[in-house]
N, C-alpha and C positions, 0 to 999 in steps of 0.2 A: 587493357585495361585501364578503365576511368582512377581518377586518383581525385584527391581534392581542389586541386588546382586546376582539375578542368571544369570550373565553375563560377561564374560570377560572382558578386553578394549578394544577386538575389536568387540564387541558386540556380538559375539558368544555366545551362550546356552550353563551354563555350567553343564555338569551332574553328578549324584550322581557315583564314581566308581562302579564297581561291587562287591562283599563280595569274600575274597581271595577262598574260599575253592568252588565257583562255575564253574571256570575252570578245576579248577579236577574232579570235580562232572559229570560235562558234560564228560570228556575225561574219566574217570572210565565208565559211562553209556555206550558209544561208545566201548570201549573197549571190554566190556561184550556182547555187538552184535556183535561182528568181528567173541568172540568164539561161541555164538550160531551158527553165521553160519558157520563158520567152521564144526561145529557139524551136522549141516543141510544136508551140501554136501557129508558129510560121509555118514548120513543117507540115503538121496537117493540112493545114488550109491549102497547102500547094501540093499536096499529097506524094510529099517527098518518103524516096522507100529510108530517108535515113532516121525518121520519126521513132522505129522501134529502139533503136543507138540510143536515139533521146533519151526515149523515156526508161531504158534499161540505168543510162547515166543518173537520171533523174531519182531512180529508185534506190541507186548507190551514194547519191549524193544525201539524200534522207536518213540511210540508214549508218553512214559516217556521223550526221546532225547529231543522230539522236543516238549513238555509241559515246560522242563526246557529251554529248548536256546529262545523259544517265551515269558517264564517268563521275563527271566532276560535281555535280549539283545531290546526287544522292548520298548524303553524307549521313 
């Protein structure tokens, strides 16, 4: 339930700030995704069988990133 104290002087809604670790977590998950993507490019070029596993790992990494972003930014 919103109260008067949830608004600033201009009437704009005041939202709680993200925990300090969340932007770092998002950045690290994205970094891992980029690394997986680079490995996937190499695996596909060399026709390695591990490419399918890397594709699944990349999908999971993207799903985790989306979950974190949706959880902490859609307020």
